[in-house]
SERO-4910 file (N, C-alpha, C, O; in steps of 0.05 Angstrom, whole numbers):
BEGIN
 pado doro    nc1    nc2    nc3   cac1   cac2   cac3    cc1    cc2    cc3    oc1    oc2    oc3
  Met    A  -1563   1405   -392  -1579   1412   -368  -1577   1389   -347  -1576   1365   -354
  Ile    A  -1576   1396   -322  -1574   1376   -301  -1601   1364   -296  -1621   1379   -291
  Gln    A  -1603   1338   -298  -1628   1324   -295  -1636   1319   -265  -1659   1319   -258
  Ser    A  -1615   1315   -249  -1621   1308   -221  -1598   1317   -203  -1576   1324   -212
  Leu    A  -1603   1316   -177  -1583   1324   -158  -1559   1304   -159  -1536   1313   -155
  Glu    A  -1565   1279   -165  -1543   1260   -166  -1523   1268   -188  -1499   1262   -185
  Glu    A  -1532   1282   -209  -1514   1290   -230  -1496   1313   -220  -1475   1318   -233
  Leu    A  -1503   1326   -199  -1486   1347   -188  -1462   1335   -172  -1441   1347   -170
  Ile    A  -1466   1310   -163  -1446   1297   -147  -1429   1279   -165  -1435   1256   -169
  Val    A  -1409   1292   -176  -1391   1278   -195  -1362   1284   -187  -1356   1303   -174
  Pro    A  -1344   1266   -195  -1315   1270   -188  -1306   1297   -199  -1311   1305   -222
  Gly    A  -1292   1312   -181  -1282   1338   -188  -1299   1361   -178  -1291   1384   -178
  Arg    A  -1323   1355   -169  -1342   1375   -159  -1333   1384   -131  -1325   1367   -115
  Ile    A  -1336   1410   -126  -1330   1420    -99  -1357   1426    -85  -1374   1440    -97
  Leu    A  -1360   1416    -61  -1384   1420    -46  -1378   1431    -18  -1356   1426     -8
  Arg    A  -1396   1446     -6  -1394   1454     22  -1414   1436     37  -1438   1437     32
  Leu    A  -1403   1419     55  -1420   1399     68  -1417   1401     98  -1396   1408    108
  Phe    A  -1438   1394    112  -1436   1390    141  -1425   1362    145  -1437   1342    136
  Cys    A  -1403   1360    158  -1389   1334    163  -1392   1326    192  -1379   1338    209
  Ser    A  -1407   1306    197  -1412   1297    224  -1388   1281    235  -1386   1277    260
  Phe    A  -1370   1272    217  -1347   1256    226  -1323   1272    235  -1304   1262    247
  Thr    A  -1323   1299    230  -1301   1315    239  -1304   1321    269  -1326   1319    280
  Asn    A  -1283   1328    282  -1284   1333    311  -1275   1362    316  -1251   1367    314
  Pro    A  -1293   1380    323  -1322   1376    325  -1335   1375    297  -1323   1384    278
  Pro    A  -1360   1365    295  -1374   1365    270  -1377   1394    260  -1384   1412    275
  Lys    A  -1373   1398    234  -1374   1425    223  -1377   1425    193  -1374   1405    180
  Glu    A  -1381   1449    182  -1382   1453    153  -1354   1451    142  -1335   1463    154
  Lys    A  -1350   1437    120  -1324   1434    107  -1328   1436     77  -1349   1429     66
  Phe    A  -1307   1446     64  -1306   1445     35  -1295   1417     28  -1276   1408     39
  Val    A  -1309   1404      9  -1302   1376      1  -1299   1375    -29  -1316   1385    -44
  Val    A  -1278   1362    -38  -1275   1355    -66  -1283   1326    -70  -1271   1308    -59
  Val    A  -1304   1322    -86  -1313   1295    -92  -1292   1282   -110  -1286   1293   -132
  Val    A  -1280   1260   -102  -1259   1247   -117  -1267   1220   -129  -1253   1208   -145
  Ala    A  -1291   1210   -120  -1301   1185   -131  -1331   1183   -125  -1340   1193   -104
  Thr    A  -1345   1171   -144  -1374   1166   -140  -1380   1136   -145  -1402   1127   -138
  Thr    A  -1362   1122   -158  -1366   1094   -165  -1342   1078   -156  -1320   1085   -164
  Pro    A  -1344   1057   -141  -1369   1045   -130  -1379   1058   -105  -1400   1050    -94
  Cys    A  -1364   1077    -94  -1372   1091    -69  -1366   1120    -73  -1352   1129    -91
  Cys    A  -1378   1136    -55  -1374   1165    -56  -1352   1174    -37  -1355   1171    -12
  Leu    A  -1330   1183    -48  -1307   1191    -31  -1301   1221    -36  -1305   1231    -58
  Gly    A  -1291   1234    -15  -1283   1262    -18  -1258   1268     -2  -1253   1256     19
  Phe    A  -1243   1288    -12  -1220   1299      3  -1229   1325     15  -1244   1341      2
  Leu    A  -1221   1330     40  -1229   1355     53  -1209   1377     47  -1185   1372     44
  Ile    A  -1219   1402     46  -1201   1425     44  -1200   1437     73  -1221   1444     84
  Asn    A  -1176   1439     83  -1172   1449    110  -1158   1476    108  -1144   1482     89
  Ser    A  -1161   1493    129  -1149   1519    129  -1119   1517    131  -1105   1535    121
  Ser    A  -1109   1496    143  -1079   1493    144  -1073   1463    149  -1091   1448    158
  Ala    A  -1048   1456    144  -1039   1429    150  -1037   1425    180  -1032   1444    195
  Thr    A  -1040   1400    189  -1036   1394    217  -1006   1394    224   -990   1393    206
  Gly    A  -1000   1395    249   -972   1394    257   -959   1368    248   -937   1368    239
  Leu    A   -974   1346    250   -964   1320    241   -958   1320    211   -938   1311    202
  Gln    A   -977   1332    196   -973   1333    166   -949   1350    159   -935   1344    140
  Lys    A   -945   1371    174   -921   1389    169   -895   1375    176   -874   1380    164
  Ser    A   -896   1357    196   -871   1345    207   -863   1319    192   -840   1311    194
  Lys    A   -881   1307    177   -875   1282    164   -876   1286    133   -897   1293    122
  Lys    A   -853   1282    120   -851   1287     92   -872   1272     75   -884   1283     57
  His    A   -876   1246     82   -895   1230     66   -924   1241     68   -940   1237     51
  Leu    A   -930   1255     91   -956   1267     94   -957   1295     80   -976   1301     66
  Ser    A   -936   1310     83   -936   1337     71   -935   1335     40   -945   1353     26
  Asp    A   -924   1313     30   -924   1308      1   -953   1303    -10   -957   1304    -34
  Glu    A   -971   1296      8   -998   1289      0  -1019   1311      6  -1043   1306      9
  Ile    A  -1008   1335      9  -1025   1358     14  -1021   1378    -10   -999   1383    -18
  Ile    A  -1043   1388    -21  -1042   1406    -44  -1051   1434    -35  -1073   1436    -24
  Ser    A  -1035   1453    -39  -1042   1481    -32  -1063   1492    -53  -1058   1489    -77
  Val    A  -1085   1503    -42  -1105   1515    -59  -1114   1542    -47  -1114   1545    -23
  Ser    A  -1120   1561    -65  -1128   1587    -55  -1146   1601    -75  -1151   1591    -97
  Ala    A  -1156   1624    -67  -1173   1640    -85  -1157   1647   -110  -1170   1649   -132
  Arg    A  -1131   1650   -109  -1115   1657   -132  -1116   1634   -153  -1111   1639   -177
  Asp    A  -1122   1610   -144  -1124   1587   -162  -1152   1585   -175  -1158   1566   -190
  Gly    A  -1169   1605   -169  -1196   1605   -180  -1217   1595   -161  -1240   1592   -169
  Tyr    A  -1209   1591   -136  -1228   1581   -116  -1237   1605    -98  -1227   1608    -76
  Ala    A  -1255   1621   -109  -1263   1646    -96  -1276   1641    -68  -1275   1659    -51
  Phe    A  -1287   1617    -63  -1299   1612    -37  -1278   1609    -15  -1285   1610      9
  Leu    A  -1252   1606    -22  -1231   1605     -2  -1222   1633      5  -1208   1646    -11
  Thr    A  -1231   1642     27  -1227   1670     34  -1204   1675     53  -1197   1698     60
  Asn    A  -1191   1654     63  -1168   1658     81  -1145   1672     66  -1141   1667     42
  Pro    A  -1130   1689     79  -1108   1703     66  -1086   1683     58  -1073   1687     37
  Gln    A  -1081   1663     74  -1061   1642     67  -1075   1620     52  -1098   1615     56
  Pro    A  -1060   1606     35  -1072   1583     20  -1083   1562     39  -1072   1557     61
  Ser    A  -1105   1549     31  -1116   1526     45  -1102   1501     35  -1086   1503     16
  Val    A  -1108   1479     47  -1096   1454     38  -1117   1433     32  -1136   1429     47
  Leu    A  -1113   1420      9  -1130   1398      0  -1116   1373     11  -1094   1366      2
  Asp    A  -1129   1360     30  -1117   1337     44  -1122   1311     29  -1144   1300     29
  Cys    A  -1101   1301     16  -1103   1276      0  -1094   1252     16  -1091   1230      5
  Thr    A  -1091   1255     43  -1082   1233     60  -1106   1217     70  -1102   1194     80
  Phe    A  -1130   1228     67  -1154   1215     78  -1177   1219     60  -1185   1241     54
  Ala    A  -1189   1197     50  -1213   1198     33  -1237   1192     51  -1241   1170     60
  Ala    A  -1253   1213     55  -1277   1210     71  -1298   1195     55  -1302   1200     31
  Asp    A  -1312   1177     68  -1333   1160     55  -1359   1174     60  -1368   1175     83
  Phe    A  -1373   1183     39  -1398   1198     42  -1422   1180     34  -1419   1164     15
  Asp    A  -1444   1185     47  -1469   1172     39  -1482   1189     18  -1488   1213     23
  Leu    A  -1486   1178     -6  -1497   1194    -28  -1525   1206    -21  -1530   1229    -28
  Asp    A  -1542   1191     -7  -1568   1202      1  -1565   1226     19  -1581   1245     17
  Glu    A  -1545   1225     37  -1541   1248     55  -1531   1272     39  -1540   1294     45
  Leu    A  -1514   1268     20  -1505   1290      3  -1528   1302    -12  -1531   1327    -13
  Val    A  -1544   1286    -24  -1568   1295    -39  -1586   1311    -21  -1596   1332    -28
  Ala    A  -1590   1302      4  -1607   1316     23  -1596   1343     29  -1611   1363     30
  Gln    A  -1569   1345     34  -1557   1371     40  -1560   1390     16  -1565   1414     20
  Leu    A  -1556   1380     -8  -1557   1397    -32  -1586   1406    -38  -1591   1427    -48
  Thr    A  -1605   1388    -31  -1633   1395    -35  -1641   1418    -16  -1655   1436    -25
  Gln    A  -1632   1416      9  -1639   1437     28  -1625   1463     22  -1636   1484     28
  Asp    A  -1602   1462     10  -1587   1487      5  -1570   1484    -21  -1547   1475    -19
  Pro    A  -1581   1492    -44  -1567   1489    -69  -1541   1505    -71  -1524   1500    -88
  Thr    A  -1538   1525    -53  -1513   1541    -53  -1489   1525    -43  -1466   1535    -44
  Arg    A  -1494   1500    -34  -1471   1483    -26  -1455   1473    -49  -1433   1463    -45
  Val    A  -1465   1476    -74  -1450   1468    -98  -1433   1491   -106  -1443   1512   -113
  Leu    A  -1406   1487   -106  -1388   1509   -110  -1373   1509   -136  -1357   1528   -142
  Gly    A  -1376   1489   -152  -1362   1489   -178  -1344   1464   -180  -1349   1444   -167
  Phe    A  -1324   1466   -197  -1306   1444   -203  -1277   1452   -197  -1270   1475   -197
  Ile    A  -1261   1431   -191  -1233   1436   -188  -1221   1443   -216  -1232   1435   -236
  Ala    A  -1200   1458   -216  -1186   1465   -241  -1172   1440   -252  -1165   1422   -236
  Asp    A  -1167   1440   -278  -1153   1417   -290  -1126   1413   -276  -1118   1390   -272
  Ala    A  -1112   1434   -270  -1085   1432   -257  -1088   1418   -230  -1071   1401   -222
  Thr    A  -1109   1425   -215  -1113   1412   -189  -1120   1383   -193  -1110   1366   -178
  Arg    A  -1137   1377   -212  -1144   1349   -218  -1119   1332   -224  -1116   1311   -213
  Lys    A  -1102   1343   -241  -1077   1329   -248  -1060   1325   -224  -1048   1303   -220
  His    A  -1058   1345   -207  -1041   1344   -183  -1052   1323   -164  -1037   1307   -152
  Ile    A  -1079   1322   -160  -1091   1301   -143  -1084   1274   -153  -1076   1256   -138
  Ile    A  -1087   1269   -179  -1082   1243   -191  -1052   1235   -186  -1047   1212   -179
  Glu    A  -1034   1254   -190  -1005   1248   -185  -1000   1241   -156   -987   1221   -150
  Val    A  -1012   1256   -138  -1008   1252   -109  -1020   1224   -101  -1007   1209    -87
  Val    A  -1044   1218   -111  -1057   1193   -103  -1042   1169   -114  -1040   1149   -101
  Arg    A  -1032   1172   -139  -1016   1149   -150   -992   1143   -133   -984   1119   -132
  Glu    A   -980   1163   -121   -955   1159   -105   -961   1156    -75   -943   1154    -59
  Ser    A   -986   1156    -67   -994   1158    -39   -983   1136    -22   -983   1112    -30
  Met    A   -973   1143      1   -963   1124     21   -984   1120     43   -982   1101     59
  Thr    A  -1005   1136     43  -1025   1134     64  -1052   1122     56  -1065   1109     72
  Leu    A  -1060   1127     31  -1085   1115     22  -1082   1086     16  -1062   1077      5
  Glu    A  -1102   1070     24  -1102   1042     18  -1103   1039    -13  -1116   1054    -27
  Gly    A  -1088   1019    -23  -1084   1016    -52  -1110   1015    -68  -1112   1027    -89
  Gly    A  -1130   1000    -58  -1155    998    -72  -1169   1024    -74  -1181   1031    -94
  Ile    A  -1168   1040    -52  -1180   1066    -51  -1166   1085    -72  -1179   1099    -87
  Ala    A  -1140   1084    -72  -1124   1101    -90  -1132   1094   -119  -1136   1113   -135
  Lys    A  -1135   1069   -126  -1142   1061   -153  -1170   1071   -160  -1174   1080   -183
  Ile    A  -1189   1069   -142  -1216   1079   -147  -1215   1109   -152  -1228   1119   -171
  Ile    A  -1200   1125   -136  -1199   1154   -140  -1186   1161   -167  -1197   1177   -182
  Val    A  -1164   1148   -174  -1151   1154   -199  -1170   1147   -222  -1172   1163   -241
  Lys    A  -1183   1124   -221  -1202   1116   -242  -1224   1137   -245  -1231   1145   -267
  Asn    A  -1236   1145   -223  -1258   1164   -224  -1250   1191   -234  -1264   1203   -250
  Leu    A  -1226   1201   -226  -1218   1227   -234  -1207   1228   -263  -1208   1249   -276
  Thr    A  -1198   1205   -273  -1188   1205   -301  -1211   1200   -321  -1209   1207   -344
  Glu    A  -1233   1187   -312  -1254   1181   -330  -1277   1202   -331  -1294   1201   -348
  Ser    A  -1276   1221   -312  -1298   1240   -311  -1291   1266   -326  -1307   1284   -327
***
C-alpha cells in the first residue's frame, strides 16, 4: 500500500503535470527518471521538433511511444515522442501539490521495454550533461 504521495513519485512513474517552464506553460505527460538526489523528468511530446528531426544525434535520443505500447492516455493517432534530450528539474513539493489536488494525474508506469530503451539512450547521450545521465541511469536501474 502507498503510504504517502512521495511514494507515488518514483523513477519510471508517468504523471500528467502542469509545466510552467514550457512555452507556453501547459499540461504535459512526464516520465519521472530520477528522484535522488533531485527530481528529474523527461517530457512526452506529440511530435519531434524540426531540429530534432534534422539532427541525427537528437533524433537518436527520442523514443517513440503510443497507446499500442500500453500507454492508453496517449490518444494521438501517430506515436508521441519521449524526449530524452532534456531532463526537466522538478520541485518535489510542487509535484506533491499537483497530485494532492488531482490524483488522476498519476498515470502508471513505463513498460520494462521503455525503461531499457531510456537507459540505453541516456548512456549514449550526446546532449545530457554526464552527471545528469549518470543520475538517471542509476535511478532507473535501481528502482
